[in-house]
C-alpha positions in Angstrom: 42.8 13.4 3.4 45.0 12.9 6.7 45.0 15.4 9.3 48.3 15.3 11.4 50.5 17.6 13.5 53.4 16.8 11.2 54.4 19.0 8.6 56.0 17.6 5.3 58.6 19.3 3.6 58.7 21.2 0.1 61.0 23.4 -1.6 59.1 26.8 -1.4 60.7 30.1 -0.4 60.5 30.9 3.2 58.8 34.1 4.2 59.6 35.0 7.9 57.5 37.7 9.9 59.4 41.0 11.3 60.6 38.7 14.4 62.4 36.3 12.3 59.8 33.5 12.6 57.7 31.6 10.4 54.3 33.4 9.8 51.6 31.6 11.8 48.5 30.5 9.7 45.7 28.6 11.9 43.1 26.5 10.5 39.9 25.0 11.8 40.3 21.4 11.2 36.6 21.1 10.9 36.5 23.8 8.4 39.2 21.9 6.3 37.4 18.6 6.5 34.0 20.4 5.2 35.5 22.6 2.5 39.1 22.4 2.0 40.6 19.3 1.7 43.0 20.2 -1.2 44.1 23.0 0.3 44.6 21.4 3.6 47.1 18.8 2.0 48.9 21.9 0.4 49.1 23.6 3.6 50.9 20.8 5.3 53.5 20.7 2.7 54.4 24.3 2.9 57.7 25.4 4.5 56.9 28.9 4.4 54.5 28.9 7.4 53.6 27.5 10.8 50.7 25.5 10.1 48.6 25.6 13.4 45.7 23.3 13.5 42.7 24.0 16.0 39.8 21.7 16.2 37.4 24.8 16.3 38.5 28.4 16.0 34.6 29.8 17.2 34.3 31.0 13.7 31.1 28.7 13.6 29.0 31.0 11.3 31.9 31.6 8.7 32.9 27.9 8.9 29.6 26.8 8.0 29.1 28.9 4.9 32.8 29.3 3.3 36.4 28.2 3.8 38.7 30.4 6.0 42.2 30.5 7.5 43.6 32.9 10.2 46.9 34.7 9.1 48.8 36.5 11.6 45.7 36.7 13.7 43.6 38.1 10.3 40.7 35.9 9.2 41.0 35.2 5.5 37.7 33.8 3.8 36.7 32.6 0.3 34.2 30.5 -1.6 36.9 28.5 -3.1 40.2 26.7 -2.4 42.0 28.8 -5.2 40.8 32.2 -4.2 41.7 31.3 -0.4 45.1 30.4 -1.3 45.4 33.7 -3.5 44.2 35.8 -0.5 46.3 34.0 2.0 49.6 34.6 -0.1 48.7 38.1 -0.5 48.5 38.6 3.1 51.6 36.6 3.9 53.5 39.0 1.4 52.1 41.9 3.1 50.0 43.2 0.1 
């Protein structure tokens, strides 16, 4: 796993927010290194989000126990990568 501020490109459908911008998905780099190596790599490859990498998001109690991302300011957590990706995609689509 390589952490980078540079995004790779893919062929995914772009889901814009109401202002016409990519929807922000914030990740805690520490959380990704502990629990989410595969999902982090997948998020790097997505063009339909604005990936924001933070060293720490001050969610230490959650970070220690589960995987999480913050989508449009909403914290989404899950026990595994597949579940987190599903919940994140539902939130991105407004479901």
